[in-house]
C-alpha positions in Angstrom: -32.4 -24.3 122.4 -32.8 -25.1 118.3 -36.5 -24.1 118.4 -35.8 -20.9 120.0 -32.8 -20.5 117.5 -35.6 -21.3 114.6 -37.9 -18.6 116.1 -35.3 -16.0 116.4 -34.2 -16.6 112.5 -38.0 -16.7 111.6 -38.7 -13.5 113.3 -35.0 -11.7 111.8 -35.9 -13.0 108.3 -39.4 -11.5 108.5 -38.1 -8.3 109.8 -35.9 -8.2 106.9 -38.1 -9.0 104.4 -40.4 -6.1 105.9 -37.6 -3.5 105.3 -36.5 -5.1 101.7 -40.3 -4.9 100.6 -40.5 -1.2 101.7 -37.5 -0.4 99.8 -39.4 -1.7 96.7 -37.2 -5.1 96.5 -38.2 -8.5 96.1 -36.7 -10.0 99.5 -36.9 -13.3 97.6 -33.4 -14.9 98.7 -31.4 -12.9 101.3 -34.2 -13.3 104.4 -33.8 -17.1 103.4 -30.3 -17.0 103.3 -29.9 -15.0 106.8 -32.7 -17.6 108.5 -30.5 -20.6 107.4 -27.3 -18.6 108.8 -28.9 -18.2 112.0 -30.7 -21.5 111.9 -29.2 -24.4 109.9 -32.1 -26.2 110.6 -34.7 -23.9 109.1 -36.1 -26.1 106.2 -36.7 -28.6 108.9 -38.7 -26.8 111.6 -40.4 -24.4 109.1 -44.3 -25.2 108.7 -45.2 -26.5 105.4 -48.0 -26.6 103.1 -50.1 -30.0 103.1 -49.7 -30.2 99.4 -46.3 -29.3 97.8 -45.7 -29.6 94.0 -42.2 -29.4 93.1 -41.4 -28.4 89.5 -37.3 -29.3 88.2 -35.7 -30.1 85.1 -33.3 -28.1 82.7 -35.7 -26.4 80.9 -39.5 -25.2 81.1 -39.7 -25.2 84.9 -40.2 -21.3 85.6 -43.1 -21.6 82.8 -44.5 -24.4 83.9 -44.6 -23.5 87.4 -45.9 -20.0 86.5 -48.8 -22.0 84.6 -49.7 -24.2 87.7 -49.9 -21.4 89.9 -52.0 -19.4 87.4 -54.4 -22.6 87.0 -54.7 -23.1 90.6 -55.1 -19.1 91.4 -58.0 -19.1 89.3 -59.7 -21.9 91.1 -59.6 -19.9 94.6 -56.4 -21.8 95.9 -53.9 -19.5 97.8 -50.6 -20.8 96.6 -47.0 -20.4 98.2 -44.4 -20.0 95.8 -41.1 -18.8 94.6 -42.2 -17.3 91.2 -40.5 -13.9 91.9 -37.2 -15.6 93.4 -34.6 -17.7 93.9 -35.0 -21.9 93.2 -32.2 -22.5 95.3 -32.6 -23.9 98.8 -32.2 -19.6 100.2 -34.9 -18.9 97.6 -37.2 -21.8 98.9 -36.6 -20.9 102.7 -37.2 -17.3 101.8 -40.9 -18.6 100.3 -41.2 -20.7 103.5 -40.7 -18.0 105.8 -43.1 -15.4 104.0 -45.6 -18.2 104.4 -45.1 -18.7 107.9 -46.9 -17.3 110.8 -44.9 -15.9 113.7 -45.6 -18.9 115.5 -43.9 -21.1 112.4 -46.6 -22.9 111.3 -47.7 -22.4 107.9 -50.3 -20.0 106.7 -50.9 -22.0 103.2 -52.2 -25.4 102.3 -50.5 -25.5 99.0 -47.2 -24.7 97.3 -45.8 -24.6 93.8 -41.8 -24.6 94.1 -39.5 -24.1 91.3 -36.7 -26.3 92.4 -33.1 -26.2 90.6 -31.9 -29.7 89.8 -28.9 -29.9 92.1 -30.9 -28.1 95.3 -33.2 -31.2 95.2 -30.5 -33.1 97.4 -30.5 -30.2 99.9 -34.1 -29.7 99.8 -35.8 -33.0 99.7 -34.9 -34.6 103.1 -36.8 -31.3 104.7 -39.3 -30.2 102.6 -40.8 -33.2 100.7 -43.1 -32.6 97.7 -46.1 -34.6 96.8 -45.4 -34.6 93.2 -42.6 -34.0 91.5 -42.7 -32.8 87.8 -39.2 -33.3 86.0 -39.9 -31.3 82.4 -36.4 -32.8 80.6 -33.1 -33.3 81.6 -30.5 -32.0 78.7 -26.7 -30.8 78.8 -26.8 -27.6 80.6 -24.1 -25.5 82.0 -20.9 -27.3 82.1 -19.5 -25.2 84.8 -22.2 -26.4 87.5 -24.0 -29.7 86.2 -21.4 -31.8 84.4 -23.8 -34.2 82.1 -27.1 -35.3 82.3 -26.7 -38.3 83.9 -25.0 -36.8 86.6 -28.0 -34.3 87.5 -30.4 -37.4 87.1 -28.3 -39.2 89.5 -28.2 -36.3 92.0 -31.8 -36.1 91.6 -32.8 -39.8 92.3 -30.7 -40.1 95.3 -32.2 -37.2 96.9 -35.7 -38.7 96.0 -38.2 -40.2 98.6 -39.9 -42.9 97.8 -43.3 -41.8 98.5 -43.2 -38.7 96.0 -45.0 -39.5 92.9 -43.6 -38.3 89.5 -45.0 -36.7 86.5 -42.5 -37.0 83.8 -41.9 -36.6 79.9 -42.1 -39.8 78.4 -40.6 -38.3 75.1 -37.2 -37.8 77.2 -35.8 -41.2 77.3 -33.6 -39.9 80.3 -35.6 -38.2 82.5 -38.6 -40.5 82.0 -36.4 -43.7 83.3 -35.6 -42.2 86.9 -36.5 -43.5 90.3 -38.1 -46.6 89.0 -39.5 -47.3 92.5 -41.7 -44.5 92.6 -45.5 -43.9 91.2 -45.6 -42.0 88.2 -47.4 -40.6 85.5 -46.3 -39.9 82.0 -47.0 -36.9 79.4 -46.1 -36.7 75.8 -47.0 -35.4 72.7 -47.4 -37.5 69.4 -45.8 -37.5 66.0 -45.6 -33.9 64.6 -45.4 -33.4 60.7 -42.1 -31.8 61.1 -40.4 -34.7 63.1 -37.5 -36.1 61.9 -35.7 -39.6 62.7 -31.8 -38.5 62.8 -30.6 -36.0 65.0 -30.1 -32.2 63.6 -28.9 -30.9 66.8 -25.1 -30.7 68.1 -26.3 -32.0 71.4 -27.3 -35.4 71.4 -27.5 -36.7 75.0 -29.3 -40.2 74.2 -27.4 -42.1 71.4 -27.0 -45.5 73.2 -29.7 -47.8 75.1 -29.9 -47.1 78.9 -30.3 -51.0 79.8 -27.9 -52.9 77.0 -25.6 -50.0 75.5 -26.9 -51.0 71.7 -28.0 -48.3 69.5 -31.0 -46.6 70.0 -33.3 -46.2 67.0 -35.7 -43.2 66.9 -39.4 -43.9 65.2 -39.3 -40.0 65.4 -37.7 -37.0 66.8 -38.5 -33.6 67.3 -35.3 -32.1 68.4 -32.2 -33.4 70.4 -33.0 -36.7 72.1 -36.9 -35.9 72.6 -39.0 -38.3 70.8 -39.9 -41.6 70.8 -37.1 -44.2 71.2 -36.5 -48.1 71.1 -33.5 -50.2 71.2 -33.9 -53.2 68.8 -31.3 -55.6 70.7 -33.2 -55.4 74.3 -36.3 -54.3 73.8 -36.3 -50.7 75.9 -38.9 -48.6 74.4 -40.0 -45.0 75.5 -43.1 -45.3 78.1 -46.5 -44.9 76.9 -48.2 -41.5 78.1 -51.0 -41.1 80.5 -51.4 -37.7 79.3 -51.1 -37.4 75.4 -51.4 -34.5 73.1 -52.8 -35.1 69.8 -53.6 -33.3 66.8 -51.3 -30.3 67.3 -51.9 -27.8 64.9 -49.7 -24.7 65.0 -51.9 -22.8 62.2 -55.1 -23.6 64.1 -53.3 -23.1 67.6 -55.0 -26.2 69.0 -53.9 -29.4 70.5 -56.2 -32.1 71.7 -55.2 -33.8 75.4 -56.3 -37.2 75.9 -56.3 -39.6 79.3 -58.2 -42.3 80.8 -61.1 -40.3 81.2 -61.5 -38.7 77.6 -60.4 -36.1 75.5 -60.4 -32.5 75.7 -59.4 -29.7 72.7 -57.0 -26.8 74.1 -55.9 -23.7 72.5 -52.3 -23.4 72.4 -50.5 -20.6 74.4 -47.8 -20.3 72.0 -46.8 -21.8 68.4 -43.6 -23.2 69.7 -43.3 -27.2 70.7 -41.6 -26.5 73.8 -44.5 -24.7 75.2 -46.8 -26.9 74.1 -45.1 -29.5 76.4 -44.8 -26.8 79.1 -48.7 -26.5 78.6 -49.4 -30.1 78.6 -47.2 -30.8 81.5 -49.6 -27.9 83.6 -52.5 -30.0 82.4 -51.2 -33.4 83.6 -50.4 -31.4 87.1 -53.9 -30.3 87.3 -55.4 -33.5 86.4 -53.4 -34.9 89.1 -55.0 -32.7 91.2 -58.4 -33.9 90.5 -59.6 -30.7 88.4 -61.7 -31.8 85.1 -60.4 -30.7 81.4 -63.3 -28.2 81.0 -62.4 -26.0 84.1 -58.6 -26.4 82.9 -59.4 -25.4 79.3 -61.4 -22.4 80.5 -58.9 -20.9 83.1 -56.2 -21.0 80.0 -58.8 -19.1 77.8 -59.8 -16.5 80.3 -56.0 -15.5 80.9 -53.4 -17.9 82.0 -50.5 -17.5 79.9 -46.9 -17.7 79.7 -45.0 -15.3 81.8 -43.8 -12.1 79.9 -40.4 -12.6 81.4 -39.9 -15.7 79.1 -41.4 -13.7 75.8 -43.4 -10.3 75.3 -44.2 -8.8 71.9 -45.1 -5.1 71.2 -45.6 -3.4 68.1 -43.1 0.0 67.4 -43.6 1.9 64.1 -43.4 -0.3 61.0 -42.1 -3.3 63.4 -42.8 -5.8 65.8 -40.5 -5.8 68.7 -39.9 -9.4 70.7 -37.9 -10.1 73.7 -37.3 -14.1 74.1 -35.4 -15.4 76.5 -32.5 -17.6 75.5 -30.6 -18.8 78.3 -27.2 -18.3 78.4 -24.7 -21.2 79.1 -27.6 -23.3 78.2 -26.2 -24.7 74.6 -30.1 -26.6 74.1 -32.2 -23.7 75.2 -30.3 -21.4 73.2 -30.5 -23.9 69.8 -34.4 -24.1 70.5 -34.8 -20.4 70.5 -33.1 -20.3 67.2 -34.4 -22.7 65.8 -38.0 -21.4 66.7 -37.1 -17.8 65.7 -35.5 -18.6 62.5 -38.6 -20.5 61.1 -41.1 -18.0 61.8 -42.5 -16.2 58.8 -41.2 -12.8 57.8 -37.9 -10.7 57.7 -36.3 -11.0 61.4 -33.5 -9.1 62.7 -32.1 -10.4 66.3 -30.0 -8.7 69.0 -28.0 -11.3 71.0 -27.4 -10.7 74.8 -27.6 -14.3 76.2 -25.6 -14.5 78.7 -23.3 -10.9 80.1 -20.4 -10.9 82.4 -21.5 -8.1 84.6 -21.6 -11.1 87.2 -18.0 -12.3 86.5 -16.8 -12.0 90.0 -19.4 -14.6 91.3 -19.6 -16.5 88.0 -17.0 -17.9 86.4 -17.5 -18.7 83.1 -16.0 -19.6 79.3 -17.1 -20.0 76.0 -17.3 -23.8 75.3 -21.3 -23.9 75.4 -21.1 -21.7 71.9 -19.9 -24.8 70.4 -22.1 -27.0 71.4 -25.1 -24.4 70.5 -26.8 -24.4 66.8 -25.9 -21.2 65.5 -26.3 -22.7 62.3 -30.2 -22.0 62.8 -29.3 -18.5 62.3 -27.7 -18.6 58.6 -31.7 -19.5 57.3 -33.2 -17.0 55.1 -35.4 -14.3 56.5 -33.2 -13.3 58.7 -31.5 -10.0 57.8 -29.2 -8.8 60.4 -27.9 -9.7 63.7 -26.2 -7.3 66.2 -23.8 -9.3 68.5 -24.0 -7.3 72.0 -22.5 -6.9 75.2 -19.1 -8.4 76.9 -19.5 -11.9 74.5 -20.1 -9.8 71.2 -17.1 -10.8 69.9 -17.6 -14.4 71.0 -21.3 -14.3 69.5 -19.7 -12.7 66.0 -16.9 -15.4 66.0 -19.2 -18.2 66.2 -21.8 -17.2 64.2 -19.1 -16.8 61.1 -18.6 -20.4 61.6 -22.0 -21.5 61.5 -21.7 -20.0 58.2 -23.7 -16.8 59.0 -22.8 -14.5 55.9 -20.7 -11.7 57.2 -22.6 -8.8 55.7 -25.7 -9.8 58.1 -23.5 -9.3 61.2 -23.0 -6.1 63.4 -21.1 -5.7 66.9 -22.1 -3.7 69.9 -20.3 -3.9 73.0 -22.7 -1.5 74.5 -25.6 -3.1 74.7 -27.9 0.1 74.6 -26.4 0.9 71.2 -27.4 -2.2 69.3 -30.5 -1.0 68.1 -28.6 1.9 66.1 -27.4 -1.1 64.2 -30.7 -2.4 63.0 -32.2 -1.6 59.8 -36.1 -1.8 60.7 -37.8 -3.4 57.5 -41.1 -2.3 57.2 -43.3 -5.2 58.3 -40.4 -7.4 60.0 -39.3 -8.1 63.6 -36.8 -7.4 65.7 -36.0 -10.2 68.2 -34.0 -9.5 71.4 -32.7 -13.1 73.1 -31.5 -12.4 76.6 -30.3 -14.4 79.5 -32.2 -15.3 82.2 -29.7 -13.0 84.8 -30.2 -10.1 82.0 -34.3 -9.6 82.3 -33.6 -5.8 83.2 -30.9 -5.1 80.9 -33.4 -6.8 77.8 -36.0 -4.3 79.1 -33.8 -1.3 78.5 -32.8 -2.6 75.3 -36.3 -3.2 74.0 -37.1 0.3 75.1 -34.7 1.9 73.4 -35.3 -0.7 70.2 -39.1 0.6 70.2 -37.7 4.2 70.4 -35.6 4.1 67.5 -38.0 2.1 65.4 -40.8 4.9 66.0 -37.8 7.8 64.7 -37.1 5.1 62.0 -40.6 5.2 60.9 -41.5 9.0 61.3 -38.3 9.7 59.5 -39.4 7.4 56.5 
């Protein structure tokens, strides 16, 4: 009876998927949710690829997944993935459903699944990955994730012993997870602008995880990412198996070395967090047996960061840049603020990081704004900031507390009116910072920004 229920769930899910796609929708969640409602054992019964790579962590998992999928695809591998959909159980169920034949057997040999950290406890009993990549663990949305040690425990308790881990040795938190499991580490050597003391509001690793003594950082690049050690008990960050050295953001290159030698790669981005994302993808491909030369050639031939995370276009006399900055995630926004404010030239910003149009299903508070380093936005070079959307006044108030001069600030609750408040200085840049649930809104704001920029250019 349970097998018959599975087949019914599979066929109904496939029918729902076909109808939704015919209507122009991605069908990346609802078919999976329906299949699970009909057959709660759907994940256990659905056919699965022989090789499953799961990617989780607080930040970077979407970009890392996209890079891995792009690299594998260029090598002729047909990859089952949830790149366009949900990283929850229903989203992964929808991906498995799409990859199944009508008999329930999988048509794929390889899968790459982005996995929400809390979803691991529901997924891994039924969908066991060969490799689990953990990009990092930080304080995240307090409404969902409490604190990073809690999330680390969720993942660790769900993790089968057979899974090989690919971990960030520069994260003293996630690098310690599940010591019983086989593992390799990736890491980035000291950079010129690294520090030893934390300059961020969030600092999740102050004490030694072994003896509670004060940790000492030989170098630190942001929050708790860096090389840590404990003078009291000898705890120290692991040694990387895949090491990025000679990272040069002027020449846009980095050298990746491992047991088989080293290779110079062209960087995909001038941000350190994307250097980590690229290194992570290289580590995964090396674990799968691919050679450095081939991986480098695939990057050179077009594997890049997805445009939903970063997109840059010229309009009139300015450059309009869409940059994702996850709302409710103080650390993600801090990293983007630091990156944007350090770019050369004059910059204007539109802030729509989190939106309340989904308030009925998403209980939100504003406490995360006070964990976020808005202080980076008071740096010279940022000439105007337009706080937009339902949280415009909250952004405005937080910016004032951060010491941003009031004359640089504007408010626009209607997001599409925000571009009218910009100056569009010749040769400058406009950054639209938006949350993961506001991509379509950000695209409309970007289109309006480009339109107003073109008008401003012609009128001058």
